[in-house]
Steps between C-alpha positions, in 0.01 A plus 500: 500500500771710663729357767761678704830312570407224247615414149822374364708759690289528812439874446144483353289327250202593270275264301243659276249378243308659210211336316561546129198589282525456120369851459763674716605826335864405425426208281359727223785752553795261463674456164280449198332159503699400812252516788720446801563692829805708443792382719538848647169466662607191677804686637272785593269268692817385692598855579151582624504190728836633635332842580219329674747313706674825597162665603357198681819449699486872603847560358391855407416586857663827608498646140265791458465496117649172364523409135633195319791557258731299284841414667801635307791280416312179569536205257195286457506178304195331356425194293177432299424158390122517426209723464158579652262411218128579482387140579703506837268519803747612770823668547705468824812675631724474801747743638794409730636803669881497516585830664322792678733788540351794693709815570448869529462532113215254487460129441624255235340161464661233272332173418495194279175417330331234290182505297287211387274431201269256679745231623802591290752757626561745209686793644787520734610836622804549722612804696196705421508817711266772606578809698283703742591861570338824623333682216 
């Protein structure tokens, strides 16, 4: 679900879901005898949700060849307090857009996000940023 002018800051909101399968590729690729989803994949899922928000809200309109980039000099903070294990059925995430800065260099979107292992919030990511520029 994507909602414009919603969320904690009234600038946008994303809620996403992934059904976890015990045979998902990353379980076998994690540390030896530690079959969990790597935390970086949870953060990547949040970043992809932010990208979908940008595209579905038409924030790239007017750009002829846009590409997503990392935002320099941005400080992101995150906390992990759990894992996505093989026996988990569902993962959920939500993104609360804090700022959307569009100027002649492109666009910067900053958000706070949370990720759940079933009903327990296990990640908190604050001030996560993505940029959109002309390629």
